[in-house]
C-alpha positions, 0 to 999 in steps of 0.5 A: 500499500502506498504511503504519502512519501512513496505515492509520488517520487520526487520527480513526479512531484516536480512534474505535478507542480510544473503542471500547476504552474503551467495551468496557471498560466491560462487563468487567474484561478489557483489551483493546489494538490493535497495528499495524505494517507486518508481520514475517517471523516467523509471525502467531502467534508475533509477535503472542504477542511483542508482547502480551509487549513490551506487557506485556499478561500482567501484568494481575491476572486474566490477561484482556488481549487483543491485536488484532495487526494486520500492514498489508503482509501483510494479516492479523491475529491476536487473542490472549488471556491465560492467564486467558482461554484457560483459560476458553473454547472453542478457537473463543471468538474465531471471531466477532470475527475473522469480523465483523472479516474482513467489514469488512476484505475491504470496506476498512472498516478502522477499522470492523472494528477497532471492531466486533471491539473491541465484539464481544471486550468483549461476550465477555469480559464472560461470563467477566470482568464489570466490577467497581465496583473495576476499574481500567484496567490497560493503556493504550488508545491503539493501538500501534505498533512 
């Protein structure tokens, strides 16, 4: 069973961070990835807790997106802040989830995360296009608690 330390290699983590940077070139949205062993808290509830812990709700346009991964639970959740959620349909993240899931089922975790990040960036661009004066409001590194 994978642990937080063995889920992604250092090189794979760098590729995930590079994907976040690339995705954020297209949007003013902020994307974070959080990986942890898991929790007894329901998945959606835990993802929202982590969203708050990482202070993702403090972006100016409320356009933060968290990809939460619970390794031992074999599950993940994508949550967006209120600025995104008020603008998009309920199924907005379905295509992102699906591309990630297709990769995860094959054991391609880094590939799934990268594909999901890039897809999220494309989708965010529609509602939150990149502006010349945008600043990176949140760190790009992978969070682990």
